[in-house]
C-alpha positions as CSV (number, residue, x, y, z in Angstrom):
1,M,7.5,-27.1,12.9
2,D,8.1,-28.2,16.4
3,E,6.9,-25.6,18.8
4,S,8.0,-27.3,22.0
5,T,11.1,-25.1,22.3
6,D,8.8,-22.0,22.8
7,G,7.4,-23.3,26.0
8,P,4.2,-25.0,27.0
9,A,0.9,-23.5,26.0
10,T,-1.0,-21.5,28.7
11,E,-4.4,-20.1,29.0
12,G,-4.8,-17.5,26.3
13,S,-1.7,-18.6,24.5
14,D,-3.4,-18.4,21.2
15,H,-4.2,-14.7,21.6
16,P,-2.3,-12.5,19.2
17,S,-0.4,-10.7,22.0
18,A,0.7,-13.9,23.5
19,L,1.7,-15.3,20.1
20,K,3.7,-12.1,19.4
21,D,5.5,-12.5,22.7
22,R,6.4,-16.0,21.8
23,A,7.5,-15.0,18.3
24,C,9.7,-12.2,19.6
25,G,11.2,-14.6,22.1
26,H,12.0,-17.0,19.3
27,V,13.9,-14.2,17.4
28,E,15.9,-13.5,20.6
29,R,16.8,-17.2,20.9
30,I,18.1,-17.4,17.4
31,A,19.6,-13.8,17.3
32,G,23.1,-15.1,17.0
33,E,22.2,-17.3,14.1
34,L,20.4,-14.4,12.3
35,L,23.3,-12.0,12.8
36,D,25.8,-14.6,11.5
37,V,23.6,-15.0,8.4
38,S,23.6,-11.2,7.9
39,H,27.3,-10.9,8.3
40,D,28.0,-13.9,6.1
41,I,25.9,-12.6,3.2
42,W,27.5,-9.1,3.6
43,E,31.0,-10.7,3.4
44,H,30.0,-12.7,0.2
45,P,28.3,-10.2,-2.1
46,E,26.8,-11.8,-5.2
47,L,25.1,-10.2,-8.2
48,G,21.6,-11.0,-9.4
49,F,20.9,-14.6,-10.4
50,E,24.4,-15.5,-9.1
51,E,23.5,-15.6,-5.4
52,H,24.4,-19.3,-4.8
53,H,26.1,-18.8,-1.5
54,A,23.2,-16.8,0.0
55,H,20.7,-19.2,-1.5
56,D,22.4,-22.2,0.1
57,L,22.9,-20.4,3.4
58,L,19.3,-19.3,3.8
59,S,17.8,-22.6,2.5
60,G,20.0,-24.5,4.9
61,H,18.8,-22.6,8.0
62,L,15.2,-23.0,6.9
63,E,15.7,-26.8,6.4
64,A,17.5,-27.1,9.7
65,A,14.5,-25.5,11.5
66,G,12.2,-28.1,10.0
67,L,10.5,-26.0,7.3
68,E,9.5,-27.7,4.0
69,T,12.0,-26.0,1.7
70,V,12.4,-26.0,-2.1
71,R,15.8,-24.9,-3.4
72,G,15.9,-23.5,-7.0
73,A,12.2,-22.7,-6.8
74,Y,10.0,-21.6,-9.6
75,G,12.6,-22.2,-12.3
76,L,15.3,-19.9,-10.9
77,D,18.5,-21.5,-9.6
78,T,18.9,-19.0,-6.7
79,A,15.3,-18.7,-5.6
80,F,13.9,-20.7,-2.7
81,E,10.6,-21.3,-1.0
82,A,9.9,-22.6,2.5
83,R,6.5,-23.2,4.2
84,A,5.2,-23.9,7.6
85,G,1.7,-24.3,9.1
86,S,-0.9,-26.8,8.2
87,S,-4.1,-24.7,7.8
88,G,-5.4,-21.2,7.7
89,P,-4.4,-18.0,5.8
90,E,-1.0,-18.0,4.2
91,I,1.3,-14.9,4.5
92,G,4.4,-14.4,2.4
93,V,7.7,-13.1,3.9
94,I,10.2,-11.9,1.3
95,C,13.9,-12.2,1.4
96,E,16.3,-10.4,-1.0
97,Y,20.0,-11.1,-1.1
98,D,21.7,-9.8,-4.3
99,A,24.4,-7.2,-4.1
100,L,25.5,-4.3,-6.3
101,P,28.5,-4.3,-8.6
102,G,31.6,-2.7,-7.1
103,I,30.0,-1.6,-3.8
104,G,28.6,-4.9,-2.4
105,H,25.6,-4.7,-0.1
106,A,25.2,-0.9,-0.4
107,C,21.4,-1.6,-0.5
108,G,21.5,-3.7,2.6
109,H,20.0,-6.8,1.2
110,N,21.9,-8.8,3.8
111,I,19.6,-7.2,6.4
112,I,16.5,-7.9,4.3
113,A,17.6,-11.6,4.0
114,A,18.4,-12.1,7.7
115,A,15.3,-10.2,8.9
116,G,13.1,-12.2,6.5
117,L,14.7,-15.4,7.7
118,G,14.1,-14.5,11.3
119,A,10.5,-13.4,10.7
120,G,9.7,-16.6,8.8
121,L,11.2,-18.8,11.5
122,A,9.5,-16.9,14.3
123,A,6.1,-17.0,12.5
124,A,6.6,-20.7,11.8
125,S,7.2,-21.4,15.5
126,V,3.7,-20.2,16.4
127,A,1.9,-21.1,13.1
128,E,0.0,-24.1,14.4
129,A,-1.1,-22.3,17.6
130,A,-2.2,-19.3,15.5
131,G,-4.0,-21.3,12.9
132,G,-2.0,-19.8,10.1
133,R,0.6,-20.6,7.5
134,V,3.7,-18.7,6.4
135,R,5.6,-18.9,3.1
136,V,9.2,-17.6,3.0
137,L,10.2,-16.6,-0.5
138,G,13.8,-16.1,-1.5
139,T,13.8,-13.7,-4.4
140,P,16.9,-13.2,-6.5
141,A,18.0,-10.3,-8.6
142,E,16.0,-7.4,-7.2
143,E,18.7,-5.0,-8.5
144,G,17.3,-4.9,-12.0
145,G,16.8,-8.6,-12.8
146,G,13.2,-8.9,-11.6
147,G,13.3,-12.2,-9.8
148,K,10.0,-11.6,-8.1
149,V,8.3,-11.0,-11.4
150,F,9.5,-14.3,-12.9
151,M,8.6,-16.1,-9.7
152,A,5.1,-14.6,-9.7
153,R,4.6,-15.7,-13.4
154,A,5.5,-19.2,-12.3
155,G,3.0,-19.2,-9.5
156,A,5.0,-18.1,-6.4
157,L,2.2,-15.8,-5.1
158,E,-0.7,-18.1,-5.7
159,G,-2.8,-18.6,-2.5
160,L,-1.1,-15.8,-0.5
161,E,-3.3,-13.4,1.5
162,A,-0.4,-10.9,1.8
163,A,3.3,-10.4,1.3
164,M,5.8,-8.3,3.2
165,M,9.4,-7.4,3.6
166,V,11.5,-4.7,5.3
167,H,14.2,-2.6,3.6
168,P,17.1,-0.8,5.3
169,A,17.4,3.0,5.0
170,D,18.6,6.0,6.9
171,A,15.3,6.2,8.9
172,D,12.3,4.2,10.0
173,M,9.7,5.0,7.3
174,S,6.4,3.7,6.3
175,S,7.5,3.0,2.8
176,M,9.9,3.7,0.0
177,T,8.6,6.0,-2.8
178,C,8.6,3.2,-5.4
179,I,8.0,4.3,-8.9
180,A,7.7,2.2,-12.1
181,V,10.8,1.6,-14.2
182,H,11.7,0.0,-17.5
183,Q,15.2,-0.6,-18.7
184,L,16.1,0.2,-22.3
185,E,19.1,-1.0,-24.4
186,V,19.8,1.1,-27.5
187,A,22.4,0.5,-30.2
188,Y,23.3,2.8,-33.2
189,H,24.7,1.3,-36.3
190,G,26.8,3.3,-38.8
191,R,29.7,2.7,-41.2
192,S,33.3,2.6,-40.3
193,S,36.0,4.5,-42.2
194,H,39.4,6.0,-41.6
195,A,38.7,9.2,-39.6
196,A,41.5,11.1,-41.3
197,A,41.9,9.6,-44.8
198,A,38.2,9.2,-45.7
199,P,35.8,10.6,-43.1
200,E,33.2,11.4,-45.7
201,R,32.8,7.6,-46.3
202,G,31.8,7.0,-42.7
203,V,28.6,7.1,-40.8
204,N,29.4,7.9,-37.2
205,A,27.3,5.8,-34.8
206,L,28.9,7.6,-31.8
207,D,27.7,11.0,-33.1
208,A,24.2,9.5,-33.5
209,A,24.3,8.3,-29.9
210,V,25.5,11.7,-28.6
211,L,22.8,13.5,-30.4
212,G,20.2,11.0,-29.1
213,Y,21.5,11.6,-25.6
214,M,21.3,15.4,-26.0
215,A,17.7,15.0,-27.2
216,V,16.8,13.1,-24.1
217,A,18.5,15.8,-22.0
218,A,16.3,18.3,-23.7
219,L,13.2,16.1,-23.1
220,R,14.0,16.1,-19.4
221,Q,12.9,19.7,-19.1
222,H,9.3,18.7,-20.1
223,I,8.5,15.6,-18.1
224,G,6.6,15.1,-14.9
225,E,8.1,16.0,-11.5
226,R,8.3,12.3,-10.5
227,E,9.5,11.0,-13.9
228,R,13.1,10.2,-14.4
229,I,15.3,9.3,-17.4
230,H,19.0,8.4,-16.9
231,G,21.4,6.5,-19.1
232,V,25.0,5.6,-19.7
233,F,27.1,4.9,-22.8
234,T,28.2,1.3,-22.9
235,D,30.0,1.4,-26.3
236,G,31.5,4.4,-28.0
237,G,33.8,2.9,-30.6
238,G,37.3,1.4,-30.5
239,K,39.9,4.0,-31.6
240,P,39.7,7.7,-32.4
241,N,41.1,7.2,-36.0
242,I,38.3,4.9,-36.9
243,V,34.8,6.3,-37.5
244,P,32.7,4.3,-35.0
245,E,30.4,1.9,-36.7
246,R,28.6,1.0,-33.5
247,A,27.6,2.8,-30.3
248,A,25.3,1.7,-27.5
249,M,23.6,3.1,-24.4
250,H,21.7,1.7,-21.4
251,W,18.8,3.7,-20.0
252,Y,16.4,3.6,-17.1
253,V,13.0,5.3,-17.7
254,R,10.9,5.9,-14.6
255,A,7.4,7.2,-13.9
256,P,5.1,7.3,-10.9
257,D,3.0,4.4,-12.2
258,T,2.8,1.9,-15.1
259,E,0.3,4.1,-17.0
260,A,2.6,7.1,-16.9
261,L,5.5,5.0,-17.8
262,E,3.8,3.7,-20.9
263,A,3.1,7.2,-22.0
264,L,6.7,8.3,-21.4
265,E,8.4,5.5,-23.2
266,P,7.6,6.5,-26.9
267,R,8.8,10.0,-26.1
268,V,12.1,8.7,-25.0
269,L,12.4,6.5,-28.1
270,A,11.6,9.5,-30.4
271,A,14.3,11.5,-28.8
272,L,16.9,8.7,-29.2
273,R,15.9,8.1,-32.8
274,S,16.5,11.7,-33.7
275,G,20.2,11.1,-33.4
276,A,20.1,8.3,-36.0
277,E,18.0,10.4,-38.3
278,A,20.3,13.3,-38.1
279,T,23.5,11.3,-38.9
280,G,22.2,8.7,-41.3
281,A,22.8,5.9,-38.8
282,T,20.2,3.3,-37.9
283,M,19.0,2.5,-34.4
284,T,17.8,-0.7,-32.7
285,H,16.4,-1.0,-29.2
286,E,15.1,-3.5,-26.7
287,W,12.9,-2.9,-23.7
288,K,14.3,-5.3,-21.1
289,D,11.9,-7.7,-19.4
290,P,10.5,-7.2,-16.9
291,A,9.4,-3.7,-16.2
292,Y,9.0,-2.8,-12.5
293,A,5.6,-1.5,-11.3
294,D,4.9,1.2,-8.8
295,M,4.3,0.1,-5.2
296,V,0.7,-0.2,-3.9
297,T,0.9,-0.2,-0.1
298,S,-1.8,-2.0,2.0
299,D,-3.0,0.5,4.6
300,R,-4.1,-2.3,6.9
301,L,-0.9,-4.2,6.9
302,L,1.1,-1.0,7.2
303,A,-0.9,0.2,10.3
304,S,-0.2,-3.2,11.9
305,F,3.5,-3.0,11.1
306,A,3.8,0.5,12.4
307,Q,2.2,-0.5,15.7
308,N,4.5,-3.4,16.0
309,M,7.5,-1.2,15.3
310,E,6.3,1.2,18.0
311,S,6.2,-1.6,20.5
312,L,9.9,-2.1,19.7
313,G,10.7,1.6,20.3
314,R,10.7,2.6,16.6
315,A,8.3,5.3,15.2
316,L,7.7,5.3,11.5
317,D,8.0,8.6,9.5
318,P,5.6,9.0,6.6
319,A,7.1,8.1,3.2
320,D,7.0,11.7,2.1
321,A,8.9,13.1,5.1
322,E,12.3,12.8,3.4
323,P,11.4,10.2,0.7
324,V,13.7,7.5,-0.6
325,V,12.8,7.3,-4.3
326,G,13.6,4.2,-6.3
327,S,12.1,1.2,-8.0
328,T,11.7,-2.4,-6.9
329,D,10.1,-5.6,-8.2
330,M,8.2,-5.7,-4.9
331,G,6.0,-3.2,-6.7
332,N,4.9,-5.9,-9.1
333,V,4.1,-8.2,-6.1
334,S,1.9,-5.4,-4.6
335,H,-0.3,-5.4,-7.7
336,E,-1.0,-9.1,-7.1
337,V,-1.5,-9.4,-3.3
338,P,-1.7,-6.8,-0.5
339,S,1.8,-5.8,0.4
340,I,4.1,-3.6,2.4
341,H,7.7,-2.4,1.8
342,P,8.6,-0.3,4.9
343,M,12.1,0.9,5.7
344,I,14.1,0.4,8.8
345,A,17.0,2.6,10.0
346,V,20.5,1.3,9.8
347,A,22.4,4.5,9.0
348,P,22.3,8.1,10.1
349,R,19.9,10.5,8.4
350,G,21.2,11.6,5.1
351,V,23.3,8.5,4.2
352,A,21.9,7.4,0.9
353,I,21.4,3.8,-0.2
354,H,23.6,2.5,-3.0
355,T,26.7,4.2,-1.6
356,P,29.9,2.7,-0.1
357,E,29.1,4.5,3.2
358,F,25.7,2.8,3.4
359,A,27.3,-0.6,2.7
360,R,29.5,-0.1,5.8
361,H,26.4,0.6,7.9
362,A,24.8,-2.6,6.6
363,R,27.4,-4.4,8.6
364,S,27.2,-2.4,11.8
365,E,25.7,-2.5,15.2
366,A,22.8,-0.5,13.9
367,G,22.4,-3.0,11.0
368,D,22.3,-5.8,13.5
369,R,19.6,-4.1,15.5
370,A,17.6,-3.7,12.3
371,V,17.9,-7.4,11.6
372,L,16.4,-8.4,14.9
373,D,13.8,-5.6,15.1
374,G,12.8,-6.1,11.5
375,A,12.3,-9.8,12.1
376,K,10.2,-9.2,15.2
377,A,8.0,-6.5,13.6
378,L,7.4,-8.7,10.5
379,A,6.6,-11.8,12.5
380,C,4.2,-9.8,14.6
381,T,2.6,-8.4,11.5
382,V,2.2,-11.9,10.1
383,I,0.4,-12.8,13.3
384,D,-1.9,-9.8,13.0
385,A,-2.7,-10.8,9.4
386,W,-3.7,-14.3,10.6
387,A,-5.9,-12.9,13.3
388,A,-7.5,-10.4,10.9
389,D,-8.3,-13.1,8.5
390,R,-9.9,-15.2,11.2
391,A,-11.9,-12.2,12.3
392,G,-13.0,-11.6,8.7
393,G,-11.1,-8.2,8.7
């Protein structure tokens, strides 16, 4: 990475504070580029593993800046990896860019992508002076597909000292309350018959599914405070005058951590099977790979990020002030390398993610500020991580 555009080195130019100034200056110089990227991704929402436009856009900017970039990295068509720096500790900066069906970037992944791009380019601009390396990872399909998990299995995290990203929300927060989740597909199989002429010959798969659903509803009274079970019917038969021979549901089972999740899963299956047993139907199920783990936050990295956010005029609320609860494959990353997943405000307090209103704020003036502040704070945290490693911290 050519650092000549960031000015000549001066006495003390390798001090973290001087490097941070240079990195933040770099973000300011490419601000228009970063905001164009955020807007472009917002205007072209793509579902998980289909993010070809975002993949090409982000990869192209990294290549144009001189970073060694691999498109279609780690066996995933819409994943990428870019590296800068020749020696020293290597820190990962994470980009996400998939959208939600029907409501586009209602999770603000356009901001995550552009902020991650900016942080990676800013860190790369000072990497040689700092004696560190940065790895920008483009991770597809966070919204249920688990791109980071598949990438990690293929070696994407090997050699990293830490990994970080920033996620939009309705406040500046130290983290999202990320709990473990496993997706479950369930199908009931009965026997079709004419619902009026010969109902006694049928085995109603829809009745089995409804009874299974009600059993889960009863189970919800007796699970932990931070455990969640929610599902939808995906198949309920074809016509009312035909006894349904098949019904299906899609469930999310969540718990505070992977251990609690493993204990909850058989209880959910037992409730669902009760519908089949009551009606004479049979049930098949599939736990979808991968499960998402809970988030383990690095206190040292978070303290650094919080300090860097304060220098930008943003004070972080603790995660439990008004928690945003959800699940992410960044949790799996955090079990492999020290990680953070802080939140940055793009919407007024009370505007929830995964809503059309939040999607509008992701393409707003506040969203643009979050891109630039997020890029600066992440880049400065990368520099702190380099310095801590050199100091043996």
